[in-house]
N, C-alpha and C positions, 0 to 999 in steps of 0.2 A: 221589317220594313214593308211587309206585304200589304199593310193597311194604308200606306201612304198613297196620296194621289199620284198618278203617272207623271205629271209634270214635276213634282217634287223628287220622285225617284230619278227622273232624267237629269234634273239639276245636280243632285248628289253624284250621279254617275259622271257627269261632265266635270265636276270639281275634282273627282278622283282621277279622271283621265288626264287632267291638267297638272297633276303632281309630278314633280321631278323624280324619275326612277332612281337617280343617284341619291337624292335627298331622302327618299323613302328607305333605301337600303341603309344609308347612314343612320337614320332614326332607329331602325331595327337593331343595327350593330351596337349603337350607344344606349338605347333605351328599351329595347325589346325585353320580354320576360326572361329570355335566355341570358341576357347581359346583366340583369339585376340580381343582387344578392337576395336570398330568402330571408324573410323577417318573421316567419311563422313562429319560431321559438321565442320571439320578443313580444308578440301580441299581448300576452298576459301582463306585460310590464307597462302598457299604456294606461295612464290614469285619466286621460282626457276622453270626452265623449267621441264616439266614432259612428258615423252614419254610413250604412251599407245600403245601396239601392240596386235592386235587380229587377229585370222584367220577368214576368212569370214564364214566358216562353224560352228564356235563356237558362235551360236546365243546368248547364255546366256551371255558370256563375251563381246560380241559386244553391247548388251543392257547396261551392266554395264559401259562400256567405254563411251557410249553416255551420260549416266547420270553423269559420272565423268567430262566429258568435259563441262557440264553446270556449274560446280562449280570451275573448275580450271582456274586460271588467265592466266597461261602460258602452257596450255595443248596442246600436239601434239598427234594426234591419227592416226595411220597407220593400215590399214586393209590389210592383206596379202591374196591375192586371192588364192583359191584352197587349203587353209590350214585350219586346225581345231585348237584345243586347244594347241597342242604341236608343235608350229611353229619351235622351236629350234631343234626338232627331225625330223619333217616332211620335213623341208627344211632348214637344218643347214646353208648352204651357203647363202641363202637369208636372214635368220635371222642375220647372222654375218655382211652382207653388210648393212642392215638397221641400226643396232646398230652402226657400225663403221661410216657410213655416218652421222648419227645423232650426234654422239660425235664429229665428225669433222665439225659440223654445216652446212652440205650440204643438209640435208633433213628437211623439215618442214611438219607439220601435214596436215591432209586432203588428204594424199597420199594413193594410193593403189599400191601394188606390186603384179605382177603376179608370180605364182609359176610355 
């Protein structure tokens, strides 16, 4: 989020500060990664196309996407250049374009998008 304008960063910060602590805690308890079952061993059973989006600065999730691609039969992985973990916030227009193009069957994996 380093490239976002200060007013956008402030807006995001204010939104986060307005979240309910109890609501956030309940979200983590019910939907956090520690509460979800692992589906790694089932990824190779998916026959549908799967789109993986990662920002180039999000090293952790780029590694995860790389491992997922080894298991997915119909995986498409797109790395968004100059973006981190929150592509949809950092470059909402680029995110929308990628998803729209993918759903319109115009974009295939292995692509990179400059932000």
